[in-house]
ROBA-661085 format. One line per field, with one value per residue (C-alpha): residue number from 0; x, y, z. Coordinates in steps of 0.001 Angstrom, whole numbers. Example, Ala and Ser with C-alpha at 12.3 -4.5 7.8 and 13.67 -1.06 7.14 Angstrom:
# ROBA-661085
k	(0:1)
px	(12300:13670)
py	(-4500:-1060)
pz	(7800:7140)
This chain:
# ROBA-661085
k	(0:1:2:3:4:5:6:7:8:9:10:11:12:13:14:15:16:17:18:19:20:21:22:23:24:25:26:27:28:29:30:31:32:33:34:35:36:37:38:39:40:41:42:43:44:45:46:47:48:49:50:51:52:53:54:55:56:57:58:59:60:61:62:63:64:65:66:67:68:69:70:71:72:73:74:75:76:77:78:79:80:81:82:83:84:85:86:87:88:89:90:91:92:93:94:95:96:97:98:99:100:101:102:103:104:105:106:107:108:109:110:111:112:113:114:115:116:117:118:119:120:121:122:123:124:125:126:127:128:129:130:131:132:133:134:135:136:137:138:139:140:141:142:143:144:145:146:147:148:149:150:151:152:153:154:155:156:157:158:159:160:161:162:163:164:165:166:167:168:169:170:171:172:173:174:175:176:177:178:179:180:181:182:183:184:185:186:187:188:189:190:191:192:193:194:195:196:197:198:199:200:201:202:203:204:205:206:207:208:209:210:211:212:213:214:215:216:217:218:219:220:221:222:223:224:225:226:227:228:229:230:231:232:233:234:235:236:237:238:239:240:241:242:243:244:245:246:247:248:249:250:251:252:253:254:255:256:257:258:259:260:261:262:263:264:265:266:267:268:269:270:271:272:273:274:275:276:277:278:279:280:281:282:283:284:285:286:287:288:289:290:291:292:293:294:295:296:297:298:299:300:301:302:303:304:305:306:307:308:309:310:311:312:313:314:315:316:317:318:319:320:321:322:323:324:325:326:327:328:329:330:331:332:333:334:335:336:337:338:339:340:341:342:343:344:345:346:347:348:349:350:351:352:353:354:355:356:357:358:359:360:361:362:363:364:365:366:367:368:369:370:371:372:373:374:375:376:377:378:379:380:381:382:383:384:385:386:387:388:389:390:391:392:393)
px	(0:1229:2210:3636:7298:9877:11371:8060:7556:10128:8758:9327:10463:12802:14540:14796:16251:18677:19838:20134:21889:25659:27851:28676:32306:34614:36573:39434:39970:39591:36827:34418:33453:36590:39659:39442:38772:39440:36361:34873:36023:33977:31536:30336:26541:26549:28636:28380:27914:27107:23628:25141:26190:22547:21266:18020:18218:17368:14391:12979:9979:10888:7997:5488:6950:6730:3470:4957:8070:5959:3986:7247:8220:5090:6717:10356:10324:11090:14202:17390:18827:15661:14493:16221:15442:11786:11430:12824:10563:7475:8321:7924:4558:4310:7738:8460:11009:13954:13169:12566:15910:17710:16396:17201:20713:21292:19998:20652:23479:22782:24095:24114:23044:24785:24135:26738:28030:28603:25582:24067:20853:18163:14539:11784:8225:4898:1891:-1432:-4639:-7233:-11026:-12934:-16628:-17839:-20497:-20657:-22355:-21594:-23914:-23110:-21073:-19380:-17879:-14173:-13469:-10964:-10026:-8982:-6041:-6998:-6794:-4128:-1610:1453:3858:7297:9295:13020:14140:13830:16349:18760:18409:20077:16955:14591:13289:12463:8949:8301:4862:3684:1167:1296:1203:1326:4272:6055:5863:5421:4931:1490:-756:163:-2169:-3209:-3972:-5951:-7955:-8656:-10155:-7285:-6896:-9476:-10554:-14325:-15963:-13009:-14457:-14364:-15968:-16601:-15470:-16434:-13037:-10392:-7632:-8419:-8450:-5010:-3611:-5129:-2983:95:-825:-1535:-4451:-7513:-11080:-14227:-17399:-20513:-23875:-25450:-22884:-20747:-16981:-14753:-10974:-9084:-5407:-2710:-3124:-843:636:1017:4821:5483:7768:6263:6612:5854:3063:4261:7626:5835:3984:7191:9116:6387:6346:2812:4036:7075:9848:9057:5324:4325:2371:-779:-2766:-1191:-1749:-5415:-5824:-4217:-6525:-9617:-8455:-7618:-10242:-9812:-6105:-6546:-6159:-2963:-1584:-2523:-1284:2220:2497:2254:2116:-1301:-2289:-4936:-6702:-8333:-10962:-9700:-11534:-12106:-13080:-11391:-11250:-8510:-6082:-3908:-3620:-1369:2154:4617:5813:2308:1488:-680:1033:1248:575:3699:5808:5862:7938:8345:11938:13992:14307:17583:19166:16835:15440:11676:10674:13790:13493:15173:15781:14624:16067:14092:11769:8015:6356:7145:9052:12458:10980:12878:11071:13373:11878:12108:10221:9873:10476:7255:6436:7844:6903:7497:9336:11293:14711:18131:19592:18740:15111:11966:8224:6629:3154:992:-2171:-5776:-7955:-7781:-5407:-2913:-3375:-2608:666:1625:884:3262:6078:9162:11968:15615:16540:19024:18369:19914:18824:18937:19919:20172:23682:25544:23391:25202:23538:22437:25102:24631)
py	(0:3505:4791:8066:8081:9581:11196:12966:14154:16900:20224:22681:25677:23625:21982:25204:26998:24157:24267:28038:28806:29014:28565:31746:32890:31965:35029:33143:30982:27867:25282:25872:22221:20789:18961:17193:13472:10815:9925:6494:3730:3467:590:-883:-876:-3561:-6707:-9090:-12640:-16071:-17538:-20301:-17632:-16701:-18619:-20385:-19691:-23264:-23227:-19887:-21251:-19088:-20322:-18745:-15320:-15790:-13927:-10964:-11074:-11181:-8193:-6276:-7186:-5459:-2234:-3111:-5213:-2311:-1252:-2530:-4007:-5999:-7040:-10426:-11516:-10538:-12317:-15501:-15177:-14645:-17812:-19776:-18615:-21390:-22885:-25131:-24018:-25690:-24105:-20714:-20890:-21982:-19002:-16521:-17912:-17678:-14121:-12349:-11449:-11234:-8255:-8325:-5027:-3440:-319:2483:1258:-2215:-3970:-6548:-6902:-4265:-3772:-5705:-4581:-5583:-3898:-4972:-3811:-3203:-3337:-476:277:3492:5664:8040:10596:11773:10053:8565:6487:7386:10732:10387:11590:10365:13306:13739:16148:19772:22334:24460:21616:22270:19601:20795:18391:19157:16620:19221:21365:18605:14952:13866:15116:12926:11216:14504:15919:18965:19705:23131:25930:29555:32250:35493:34981:32478:28687:27534:24054:22560:22147:19436:16669:18666:21709:19674:18011:21392:22750:25042:23419:23950:20300:20798:19217:16878:13996:10728:8612:8652:5796:4848:4501:7233:4750:2593:5715:6619:3163:3287:6357:4392:1382:3668:1694:-140:-1176:419:-1633:495:-156:-1290:-4078:-2230:-2318:417:674:3820:4415:6959:10164:12659:13674:16914:16942:16412:13554:10434:10117:6854:7032:3692:5254:8147:5731:3841:7034:8112:4751:3946:822:-1331:-1484:-4186:-4056:-1160:-3257:-2076:-4295:-2722:802:0:-1341:1783:3994:2117:2631:6341:7793:11284:11257:9884:13257:13926:10558:10747:14314:13199:12139:15381:13463:13277:11220:12069:9379:8667:6105:3164:466:-2877:-5042:-8173:-8449:-11097:-8579:-6613:-2834:-937:-307:2448:519:777:-2943:-4889:-6153:-9887:-11032:-12304:-11731:-7937:-5638:-1904:-646:2514:3030:4878:1496:-1140:-483:-774:-3934:-5906:-9364:-9701:-12383:-11664:-13522:-12788:-14473:-14748:-12086:-12358:-15555:-17061:-19234:-18486:-16645:-16897:-16267:-14610:-11303:-8424:-4730:-3096:-399:2389:3820:6871:4956:2717:4330:2801:-101:-2919:-2023:-3724:-3601:-6972:-6972:-9572:-9144:-8201:-8553:-9227:-12202:-10238:-7306:-9440:-10598:-7161:-5525:-7829:-7833:-6001:-8418:-8248:-9425:-9451:-8467:-9400:-7601:-9514:-7422:-8550:-9487:-6387:-4001:-2159:-1243:2358:4773:5057)
pz	(0:-629:2768:4089:3130:5409:2321:1966:5511:5849:7022:4196:6208:8359:5420:3443:6434:7005:3401:3237:6499:6678:9780:11636:11324:14193:15322:16893:13846:15976:15699:18593:18817:20405:19098:15762:15896:13307:11240:11932:9609:6440:6369:3092:3153:450:420:-2493:-1240:-2628:-2340:-223:2292:3022:6062:5219:1493:511:2901:1754:-182:-3166:-5295:-2882:-3707:-7480:-7954:-6071:-8258:-11425:-10132:-9708:-13242:-14512:-13317:-14098:-17274:-19634:-17728:-19313:-16120:-15387:-18856:-19128:-15572:-15917:-19260:-17720:-14678:-16858:-18797:-15536:-14152:-11539:-10723:-7764:-5175:-6895:-10283:-8684:-6853:-10005:-11977:-9194:-8840:-12593:-13026:-9731:-7360:-3615:-1630:2148:3684:6661:8694:8658:12027:10616:12114:9796:11809:12110:13037:11267:11972:10454:8885:7433:5779:8510:8331:9952:10347:8756:7199:4248:6505:10008:12440:15864:16446:13128:14128:13233:9664:7124:4927:1319:820:1564:-1225:496:925:-1240:-2473:-3566:-5742:-5580:-8183:-10942:-9063:-8074:-9189:-5942:-4148:-6150:-3002:-1262:-1288:847:2269:3325:2800:1767:4401:2499:157:2402:2415:5999:7495:7057:10083:12593:13716:16782:14631:12102:14869:16481:13248:12174:8722:5950:5768:6065:3038:2449:4471:2515:5210:8952:11226:14768:16440:16779:17599:14579:12391:13775:13054:9571:8907:9947:7783:4826:3410:4638:4029:5430:5857:5572:7185:3898:3531:979:1523:164:108:1033:348:1054:-931:828:4152:6083:6013:9718:10774:12271:16048:17827:20402:21754:22508:24219:26520:27312:28048:30475:32218:31011:29195:29778:27140:24627:25363:23092:20585:18814:21147:24250:22903:22209:25748:27216:25141:26376:29963:29502:27116:28573:27629:24101:22304:24266:23161:19487:19129:20126:16487:14467:11181:9522:6482:3900:1885:-1451:-2303:-4368:-6332:-4636:-7588:-6192:-2377:-2656:-4222:-1839:-1696:-4077:-2798:-3587:-6654:-8094:-7932:-5447:-2321:-1649:1944:3699:572:186:2366:2765:2598:2458:-1320:-873:-166:-1602:-5105:-5259:-7073:-6152:-4619:-1248:1330:4857:7817:10973:13486:13933:16102:19819:19093:18374:15612:12369:9595:6564:3167:-212:-244:-2691:-1928:-3117:-579:1578:4957:7103:9818:7435:7416:6881:4943:7377:8011:6743:7329:6580:5020:6750:4679:5428:8489:12240:12119:10015:12371:15427:13868:12579:15916:17788:15249:16395:15638:14680:11215:8362:4764:1436:-1727:-5025:-8041:-11675:-12723:-13880:-11843:-9070:-5759:-5243:-4073:-279)
């Protein structure tokens, strides 16, 4: 599903000010920040490895990811680097695991990802497509709106100025002749933003509406039995802040217990403090209505193709090219049971930052939500690139 990207949540005024300001001159000619220190040793984010070096590779059930790989090829097949691999994959629409592995090993090179500090394990979280109850009109208990993008929200694309900034999208609004940050969540909820008339649908649960913004896409069941799908349309430009972290820092939850389920339980026990909690995350997501012709098909991800349950992941596209197959080595939620499998990078997310970072798409509905809400595991990641294709420049 298309989700709020961290590359798209920079506050316009803050970034512009940061780019335009220059350091003040130092009168004494000495650096005011202390004695010079040697830079840390350079760590290669990418290390080319052999498939046999990937733990669990032969047990990764590669055939189960084939439909996700073919979906990626719909977006990548006309690119020179991907053409041959995608043609070969399309010629095998339903391989078994051995045939799938053989093709991947013949056409791709695996690259192990590492963080700048050298760590080869990072955080693996989960997300899903939730189902909410809603109404086309405001009527109790359906009093929490999901909005389409407001007319005064500006999006500034910097790629035309500098290609190196192609992943940056600034959000803001005009105040006189100045571009200033767009309204925060608290300001939008208080009525400061001109969102009246932009309501797509009303839902009956403020917490579920909040989590829907984090997931980026979901389904709404209406009273007449109709189900509609909503997906990410835009975002207010403020960075995502974890409300689970806020509760842990205040001693309301214990470290390691800040799951979606625990946050829901806290909200039910403290309804008078719910606005305080939700407003700790200034980020706010706006939606659009999407077709739901086939309920078995997943939501559309950032690559522009439907996501495949338990085979699609969200990544930081600065390090993992969208559409690329990858191998994820992690564990099941709240468990030490290995979860090693071929996945495909087809989405992005506001909290998905860094080379060894993945958000695992569990699918649709309550069972997927239960798994996604508990998933906060450590894991390793290998990206598979067509032979001859070099990894992105870190």
